[in-house]
Structure formats: structure tokens, C-alpha cells
VMD Tcl script that draws the C-alpha trace (Angstrom):
set ca {
  {-48.37 29.96 -39.44}
  {-49.76 32.68 -37.30}
  {-51.87 30.15 -35.44}
  {-48.87 27.89 -34.96}
  {-46.87 30.72 -33.48}
  {-49.68 31.64 -31.13}
  {-50.07 28.00 -30.18}
  {-46.35 27.67 -29.48}
  {-46.39 30.85 -27.39}
  {-49.33 29.50 -25.39}
  {-47.60 26.14 -24.95}
  {-44.39 27.83 -23.78}
  {-46.36 30.07 -21.45}
  {-48.20 27.09 -19.98}
  {-44.93 25.16 -19.73}
  {-43.26 28.19 -18.14}
  {-46.05 28.59 -15.60}
  {-46.04 24.83 -15.07}
  {-42.23 24.83 -14.64}
  {-42.41 27.78 -12.24}
  {-45.07 25.98 -10.18}
  {-42.90 22.82 -10.25}
  {-39.88 24.86 -9.10}
  {-41.96 26.41 -6.33}
  {-43.24 22.97 -5.36}
  {-39.66 21.65 -5.30}
  {-38.62 24.41 -2.92}
  {-41.18 23.49 -0.27}
  {-39.37 22.48 2.92}
  {-41.90 19.99 4.20}
  {-41.34 17.41 1.41}
  {-38.85 14.61 1.41}
  {-36.22 14.27 -1.30}
  {-38.13 11.33 -2.81}
  {-41.37 13.33 -2.89}
  {-39.58 16.22 -4.61}
  {-38.04 13.84 -7.17}
  {-41.46 12.30 -7.93}
  {-42.98 15.77 -8.23}
  {-40.23 16.83 -10.67}
  {-40.69 13.63 -12.66}
  {-44.48 13.95 -12.82}
  {-44.41 17.65 -13.75}
  {-41.87 17.21 -16.52}
  {-42.86 16.86 -20.20}
  {-42.76 13.65 -22.17}
  {-41.01 13.20 -25.44}
  {-41.43 9.66 -26.77}
  {-39.84 7.42 -24.07}
  {-37.96 10.33 -22.52}
  {-38.73 12.89 -19.92}
  {-37.84 16.45 -20.80}
  {-36.84 18.34 -17.69}
  {-35.87 21.98 -17.71}
  {-32.43 22.89 -16.44}
  {-33.74 25.22 -13.79}
  {-35.79 22.30 -12.39}
  {-32.71 20.08 -12.42}
  {-30.64 22.86 -10.83}
  {-33.32 23.41 -8.19}
  {-33.50 19.65 -7.53}
  {-29.69 19.39 -7.38}
  {-29.59 22.32 -4.93}
  {-32.18 20.48 -2.83}
  {-30.07 17.30 -3.03}
  {-26.93 19.20 -1.96}
  {-28.84 21.00 0.79}
  {-30.28 17.68 1.97}
  {-26.83 16.08 1.97}
  {-25.38 19.03 3.84}
  {-28.25 18.90 6.32}
  {-27.62 15.15 6.74}
  {-23.89 15.79 7.20}
  {-24.62 18.49 9.78}
  {-27.07 16.14 11.49}
  {-24.49 13.32 11.40}
  {-21.80 15.68 12.79}
  {-24.20 16.81 15.51}
  {-25.07 13.19 16.27}
  {-21.36 12.30 16.41}
  {-20.68 15.29 18.68}
  {-23.69 14.35 20.80}
  {-22.49 10.71 20.88}
  {-18.97 11.82 21.85}
  {-20.41 14.07 24.55}
  {-22.60 11.22 25.83}
  {-19.61 8.87 25.77}
  {-17.55 11.43 27.71}
  {-20.38 11.81 30.22}
  {-20.71 8.03 30.42}
  {-16.96 7.73 31.04}
  {-17.16 10.41 33.73}
  {-20.14 8.65 35.30}
  {-18.35 5.29 35.12}
  {-15.24 6.84 36.71}
  {-17.40 8.44 39.41}
  {-19.17 5.11 39.95}
  {-15.82 3.29 40.22}
  {-14.60 5.92 42.68}
  {-17.80 5.50 44.73}
  {-17.46 1.71 44.64}
  {-13.84 2.01 45.77}
  {-14.92 4.41 48.52}
  {-17.68 2.02 49.58}
  {-15.21 -0.86 49.60}
  {-12.84 1.23 51.73}
  {-15.68 2.06 54.12}
  {-16.76 -1.60 54.30}
  {-13.13 -2.67 54.81}
  {-12.65 -0.01 57.51}
  {-15.86 -1.12 59.24}
  {-14.77 -4.77 59.31}
  {-11.05 -4.31 60.08}
  {-8.96 -2.70 62.78}
  {-5.32 -1.64 62.67}
  {-3.21 -2.43 65.75}
  {0.55 -1.82 65.83}
  {0.50 -1.30 62.06}
  {-1.13 -4.69 61.39}
  {-4.63 -5.01 59.91}
  {-6.91 -7.44 61.69}
  {-10.45 -8.55 60.96}
  {-12.58 -7.18 63.81}
  {-14.12 -10.59 64.56}
  {-10.71 -12.26 64.63}
  {-9.26 -9.42 66.72}
  {-12.13 -9.59 69.22}
  {-11.65 -13.37 69.52}
  {-7.88 -12.97 69.81}
  {-8.22 -10.31 72.53}
  {-10.81 -12.50 74.29}
  {-8.39 -15.44 74.26}
  {-5.58 -13.22 75.59}
  {-7.83 -11.84 78.35}
  {-8.97 -15.37 79.23}
  {-5.34 -16.58 79.28}
  {-4.36 -13.61 81.48}
  {-7.32 -14.30 83.77}
  {-6.31 -17.97 84.08}
  {-2.67 -16.96 84.66}
  {-3.68 -14.47 87.37}
  {-5.95 -17.09 88.97}
  {-3.09 -19.64 88.94}
  {-0.68 -17.05 90.39}
  {-3.19 -16.07 93.07}
  {-3.80 -19.73 93.92}
  {-0.05 -20.33 94.01}
  {0.45 -17.28 96.28}
  {-2.38 -18.43 98.53}
  {-0.87 -21.90 98.77}
  {2.58 -20.35 99.35}
  {1.16 -18.17 102.14}
  {-0.59 -21.19 103.61}
  {2.64 -23.19 103.44}
  {4.61 -20.26 104.91}
  {2.06 -19.92 107.70}
  {2.19 -23.64 108.36}
  {6.00 -23.49 108.36}
  {5.93 -20.40 110.58}
  {3.47 -22.13 112.91}
  {5.65 -25.25 112.87}
  {8.76 -23.15 113.48}
  {6.98 -21.32 116.33}
  {5.83 -24.63 117.73}
  {9.33 -26.08 117.43}
  {10.80 -22.93 118.96}
  {8.25 -23.10 121.76}
  {9.02 -26.77 122.33}
  {12.75 -26.01 122.21}
  {12.35 -23.15 124.69}
  {10.23 -25.43 126.86}
  {12.83 -28.20 126.53}
  {15.61 -25.72 127.21}
  {13.81 -24.39 130.27}
  {13.15 -27.91 131.50}
  {16.73 -28.86 130.75}
  {17.93 -25.79 132.67}
  {15.62 -26.63 135.52}
  {16.82 -30.18 135.47}
  {20.43 -29.07 135.31}
  {19.84 -26.64 138.14}
  {18.15 -29.37 140.11}
  {20.98 -31.79 139.34}
  {23.54 -29.12 140.26}
  {21.76 -28.60 143.58}
  {21.55 -32.27 144.19}
  {25.21 -32.61 143.27}
  {26.06 -29.71 145.56}
  {23.99 -31.28 148.30}
  {25.79 -34.55 147.81}
  {29.16 -32.76 147.93}
  {28.08 -30.98 151.00}
  {27.07 -34.29 152.53}
  {30.40 -35.81 151.52}
  {32.27 -32.91 153.05}
  {30.26 -33.22 156.22}
  {30.97 -36.94 156.29}
  {34.62 -36.32 155.60}
  {34.83 -33.80 158.40}
  {33.47 -36.22 160.86}
}
mol new
graphics top color blue
foreach p $ca { graphics top sphere $p radius 0.5 }
foreach p [lrange $ca 0 end-1] q [lrange $ca 1 end] { graphics top cylinder $p $q radius 0.2 }
display resetview
């Protein structure tokens, strides 16, 4: 009986040391949860088909499970916060990109359009339109100048004709006066002759 008691004390001491080393091994931070579970399973005692695991080992393993779950939850929360932050940054970047695209479109529109009298025109169309107007004005001015030149020519011809007619009229008038004077003299001479003949 004495030997049995000593044997049991030795077994419990070995089991205690073994359990303490298993607990210490479970508390190592560099092992995964699966590795810790396998370590606990391998270090536990066998009783027929069962594994006998001390409560302090189970408590230590459960603490590790809870700590792992909490660490995962913290990591998930951090990932969600990081994802939300990235999504917010992405939204800001997308908004900034849309604003830049709108600004670029405004710049491109401003570089290809011109506003005249409150109406937007494409610069190419406006240049063509102004060119057509200038060409039409040039043609109109040329036609007016040609018409004025022809009018001046006609006026000059009419003035020359009027001067010629006036000159001919003055010449005719002078000749008619001369002729009338000559006829008056001749008539006077004939009267004088008649008077002389009548006095005889």
C-alpha cells in the first residue's frame, strides 16, 4: 500500500508537471488554434476510448479560443473600418475625378465654342459664318461701288450731253440772233429803200 501511494504521488506529480508544461505550451502566442488543440489532445491522458483533460487545460484552451475570436473580431472590425475608409477615399477620388472630367469637358467646350450676343456657336461654324458675312459684305460693297461708278459715268455722260446740248443751243441761239439781226437789218434796209422809192 505504501508503494501504491508513492506510485500514485509520482504519477500525479508527473501528470501535474506534464499538465503545467501543456498549459505553458498552450499559452504560446506563435501557435495557431488548431496547433494548440492538437497539443492539448496529444498531451492529455487516455482512459479507455476517452481522453481525460484537466479543467485548467480546458479553461486555458477556452481562454485561447475566446481570445482568438476576440482578436478575429477586432481584426474584422479593423478590416471593416479600413474598408469603409478606403470606400470613402474611393468615393472622394471618384467625385474628384468626376469634377476634373467635368472641368476638362468645360475647358474643351470653351476651347471649341464662342459666345456672341448670348448665343453659343461652334468656333468652326462661327468662323465660316463670319467669313460668309464678310464675303457677302465685300460683294455688296463691290456691287455698290460698281453701281456708283456706273452712276457717275452716266451722270458725266448726261452732264456732257447736257453741256453739249446747251452749247449747241447757245450756238443756235447766237446764230438765230445773228440771223434775226441780219434779217432785221435787211428788213430795215428794204423799208428804207421803200421809203426812198415812195419819196421819189
